[in-house]
C-alpha positions, 0 to 999 in steps of 0.5 A: 504514249497517251492511250487513245480510247476506242469509239464509244460504241466499241468501248461498250461492246461485248463481243459475240460468243461463238459456240464451243468447238469440239477441239476445246472440249477435247482439251478441257475434258479429255473426251473423244466421243463428242457431239456438237449440236451448237452452231446450226451446222449441216450434219452432212457437211457439204456436198461431194461436188463442192469438195471436187470443185474446191480441189480443182482450184487449189492451184489458184490459192496464190492469186487474189480472188475476183473482187467483183465475184463474177462467177458467184453473182452469175450463178445467183442471177441464174437461180434467183432472177436478179441482175449482177448489180442487185447482188452484194457478196459477203464473208458470211451473212454476218459480214453483210449485216455489218455492211448494211449498218455501216452503209445506212446508219449513223450514231444519230440514228436508230435500229429496230430489231426484236427481242430473242433475235440474232445477237449480231443485230444488237452488236452491229448497232452498238458498234456504230453507237446507234440507238437500239430499239429492241421490241418485245417478242410475241411469245418467241416470235417477232411482233411485226405490228409492234416493230412497225409501231416502234419506228421513230423519225430517226430510224434507218434500219430494221432487222427481221429474221425468217425463220428467226434464230435462236427461236426457230419461229417464222411468219407468213407472206401476208404478215410480212406484206402488212408489215412492209406497207407500214414501213416508211420508204426511207427505212431499210428493212433487212430480211435475214433468211439464213435458214430459208432453204430448209422450208422453202415452201413457207415464204418467197421473199424474192417477189417483194424485192421489186415492190419494195426498193427499201428491202434487202434479202440476206442469205448465207451458204453456211447452213443448208449448203454446208459451207460454214468454214468458208464464210460466204453469203449474199444479199439481194436488193434494188440497184440503188441500195446495192450500189451503196452496199458495194461502195463500202464492201471490201473488194476481196471479202469473199475468197476464191475457194469460197466462191467456187464452193458456193457456185457448186453448192447452189447447183447441187439441188440433190444435196440440198434436198437430202439436207432437208430430208435429214433435217425434217427427220431429225426435227421429228426425232427430237420433238418425239424425244422431248415429248417422251421426257415431258419437255416443251419446245418451240416449233421450228422451221430452221435446223435447230430447236429451242427446248425448255429444260425446266432448269438453269440453262447454263448448268444444264449446258455444262452438265451436257458438256461432261457427257460429250454433248455441245449445245447452246444457251441463248439467253432465254430462261430455262431454254437451250438451243439444239441444232439438228444432227444425224440420227445417232447424234440426236439419240446421244443428245436425248440420252444425255439430256435425260441423264443430266435432268434425271428424267425417264422417257415414257413410251 
């Protein structure tokens, strides 16, 4: 049989590398007291109401989910004021990012995104063999003016994140408005808001949906809502854009238990507020710890923080693994990304970091 090579874009692709799981570190080093601060998960897990809702639906595992996702779309409609035909459901927001690219971009087109942005933007662009236009960051932030200036005649899609992963930086509504006014109406703008729930007072993207029909707002239930294992997210857009997205969306891409969990999670406002409180306290704890160690960091409005370890991040990452702490190198010189954990988890990380960097905290 003659070997058939993959499509050109796929052949050049380096797959996404997820954070190291706890079980793998246990096998490798035989450790049992492990803290994972690598994948921006909610340290509280999910709400008890989610667990109860999922448990009540276990008997339905033998049946296919509702391909139209009515129960979840109905809850999204109630909370966000958009119609069912403006909602696209995804197997996590990563699934949605791929759907956006497949729906609007060909190998003859270009995609614009920022340096120091979510790695999946580049991966989905490469997978369809489109031209990638990576715009240099402004410090650790999106340079929205430069991104608008980078748009070419063949540009079909722009990925922006607010807050941004892995840097935690953000932009304000006025900056976004100015950016959107510069973007041609035939260019789709994806506003990735995976972490927006942690600081909702910062930005209200929904008011821009009616004004800009080329805007897609992407959300995930994996972070603040604590549903990372179930993989569920949703996108909000104009009716016309949503119609194209749902033409290529797989009909059962979100499973039934995930939808049930998402509905319960969206309703449980007390849990979300508790998650915000824990996150803000943990952020303050890590910031104070870094200052005491003489380390700089990038201010964040997400559930993680980027710290300058003043050393090789790969070596520091590996040294922390031996201390039972999993964080994340993100390809930025001297920096590691650290998810916000519980008070005890954050304390263990700071102690381990001081040890591997041979630093002593000051009062």
